[in-house]
N, C-alpha and C positions, 0 to 999 in steps of 0.2 A: 935717191930716195929721201923723202922729207922726214925729218925727225921732229917736226913740230907736233905738239900734243893735240890730240883730237878734242874737239869741243864736247863738253859734257852735256848730255841730254837733260833739259830742264826738268822734265817729268820724272826721270829716273832719280835725279838729285832730290826732288821733293819727296819721292817715295822713301828714299834712304833716310832723309831727315825725319819723316813721320815715324819710322821704326826705331829711331834713336831712343836709348833708354832715358827715362826721366832722371836717372842718377847722374848722367854726364851730359853736359852741353858745352860746345866749343864756341867761343865768341871773342873776337878782337884779340886773338893770340893767347888767350888764357882759358882755363877751364872753370866751370861752375858746377856745383853739385846740389841741385834744388832739393833733393830728397833729405839732405842733411838738416834742413829746417824742421821737418816733421819729426825726424829722429831725435833732434836736439830737444824739441818740446816735450816729447814723451820721456826722454832720459832725465830732463829737469824735474818732471813730476815724480819720477821713480826715485831720484836722489833725495828729493824733499821727504818722501815717505820713509825712505831708508834711514835718514838722519833723525827724523822724528822718532822712529822706532827705537833708536839707540838711546833716547833720553832727552831730546830737544824738541818738545812738542810744538813750539811756536815758530820754528825756523821756516823761512821762505827762501826760494831760489830763483834768481833772475838769469835768463839765458841771453847772451849777447850773440850777435851775428858772427858767423864763422869768418876768420881772417887768415890770410896766408902769411906764413913766417918760416924762417929757416929753423932747423932742428936746434942749432946752437942758441939762437935767440929764445926759443921756447924753453930750453933748459934754464937759461938765466932768469926767465920771468918767474920761476918758482924756487929759485935758489935761496936758502938751502931747502931742497925739496925731497919728496918721496915719489918714486915712479913705479907704475904698474905697467907691465908689457903683456899683451895678449896675442896669442896665435889665433887668427880668425879667418880660416878659409871660407869662401874662395878668395878673400883678399890676398893679393900677392905681396903682403907685407904686414907688419904688426899694427895693432891698435894700441895707443898709448894714453894713459891717464897720469896726471900728476897733481900734487898739491904741496903747499908749503908745510914743513914739518910741524909747526905749531898747531895746525888744524888737527892733525892726527893725535897729538898729545892732548888736545882739548876733548876730542871725542872719546879717547880712552878714559880720561878723568870722569867725564859724565857717565860713561857706560858703567863705571864701577862706583857710582853714587856721588861723585863730586859735582862741582858747579862749573867746571870747564875753565877754571882759573889756572894760569901757567905759573909755576913756581920760578922758572928761569929757563934760559936757553941751554941746550946741550946737544952734542953731536951724535952720540950713540943712543940707540933705542934699547930698552930692556927686552928680555925674552917675551914678557907678556905683551909689550907694545908691538913687537915683531909678529907675534901670533895674531894680534888684533888687526894689524895691517894686512896680513895675508887673508884673513877672513873678510875684511872690508873689501879687499880687491876681488875676491870671488863673488861677493854679493853684487858689487858694481858691474862685474862682467855679466851676471845674469840679467841685470837691468838693461844693459846695452843690447843683449841678445833680444830681449822683449821689445826694445825700441826699434830695432831694425826690421823685424817681421819678414825677413826675406832669406832665411837660411844662414845668416851670419851668426855664429855662436862663439863669441870671444872666450877663449880658455886661458886662464892666467898661467903664465910660465915664468914670470920673473917679478920680484919685488925688490927694489934697491934704492939706495940713496945716492948712488954713483951713476950719472947718466952715461958714462963711458961703457957701462955694462949692458946698455940697451943695444945689443947687436942688431945688424941688418938696417941700421939707420945711421947715416953719416951726417957730419956737421952742416954740410951745404944742402942736404935734402930739404925740399920744400914740403911743409906740412900744412894741412887745413885744420885750424884750431878753433874749437868752441870753448868759450869761457862761461862757467857757471858760478855766479856770485851768491854767497850766502848772506841773508839778511836777518837781523834780529839777535839781540842779546850779545853774548860773548863771541858769536860767530860773525858779527857784522863785518862785511868786507872780505872775509876769507873766500878763496876761490878754488875751484877744481877745474883743471884744463883737460880737455879730451882732444887728442890729435890723431889725424889720419894722414899718412904719407900720400901725397897726390898720386904718385905712381901706382900705389896699391888700389886707390879708388878707380883710376882709369882702367885697371885690370879687370874690373867687374862691370864695365860700362854696358855690356850686353845683358846684364841680369834683368830679371823681371822687376817691374816697379812694385812698391809695397802694396799689399792688398787693399788698403784704403783708397788708393789712387786708381785701381782698376774699375772697369765698369761693373755695376752691380749685377748679380745673377738674374736671369729671367725668372719671372714669377710663374709658378705652375698654376694654371687656371683651375684645375681639378682640386688641388689642395686648397686654393682660396675659397672655392664654392663650398667645400666640406667644412672649412672653418666658419664661414658665414652661417651655414645651417646650424652648426653647433652653438654658436653665440646666440642665435635667435631663440633657443630653448632655455637659456639661462634665466632663472627667476630672481628678481630683485625686489627688495621691500619698498613699497610706496606708502608714504605717510602724509597726513595733513594735520596741522594743529588748529583746532577750532577756536580755542580761547586760552589765554594765559592770565587768569585772575590773580590779583595781588591783594592780600589782606595783612593787617598788622599782626605782629607776633602775639599781642595780648588777645586778640580775637581768635587767633589760631589755637591758642592754649585753652580757650574757653568753649571751643566747639563740642557739641554733644550730639548724640544720635537724634536725627530728626531736624537738625539745623540746616538751613539753606545757604549756599554760597551763590550769589547772583553772578551770572555770566553775561558778558557783552560780546556777541559774536559779530565780527566785522562782515561787511558785504563780500569782500574777497579774502580767501584764505590761501596760505601757501601750500604747495604740494612738493614734497621732496622724494627723490629716488636715491636709495642707498646713501642717505645722509646729505645729498647735494640738491640745491634748489633746482627744480625742474619746470614748474609752472605755477600759475595761480588760477583760482576759479571761485565760483559762487556755490553756496550750499542749496541743494534742492532735493527732489525725490524722483526715483525712476523705478517703475514696476514695483511700487510699494516699499522700496528700500531707500534709505538716505543715500544721497549721491552728491558728487561735486561736478559741476559743469566747467570744463576747462575753457578759460577765456583768453589766457595768454600763455605762451611757452617761452621760457627764458632762452636767450641766445648766449652760448658759451664762447670762449676764445677758440682760435683755430686748432689748438692742440688738445681741446677737451672733447 
């Protein structure tokens, strides 16, 4: 009996590849997670808005491409740091956030009316700073959930300055790490790191892609026709300016009843619709009424 493996049918392999999740791709012996780019972009915007709301209205955030690194190296990159761990099913492992302790102290100072200047380094956090760290962690967890858009809802279960307390992650475990760098003022160069254990990401490789990557829903022709009919009955104001005379302030102040202001009416006058330029035409008469003969229609941009 031959134990040689049977050749894989090419069409079957292509079909399997086509069904592969956008979250996970295997290439050259390593894994890539394309969806993390869009997740990172959304999370960067949310972080920016969150930090601005805390009292730093000019801060900007730059996202760097995800890199692979060991858990031990990641901890050293933010030492002395503050770590947030999230339970985030269906991930088969935690989501981790970290930042250097000075950033948290600056945020606390600004939140309570200061300018984000550090008085000095210290190892222990005050009770108020610990409460702020927990609140900040919950807020960032909500921003992460919104960025994923696929049922992953990180729930904060640990805030610590000791990476040894981040259970379920070992020193040699490989993480996929996204770095978010703050720009502007006292925060210049400060970073927040978001890490996903690669084993946890591979565990949801069969998950559906985020909604923005799915094919758009089919358009209902009946709904479209109804909308078009409704739009055609909307009434909009149409106006034309026949003349814009200018007179001196002295003459304006001396005007009396019976005085005449001379007008010079151009051959072509503008026609506006709802305040926007629509066409131009010449003044005339139609059925005994003053009228404008449309001679040219303005061409707007593609999105107008």
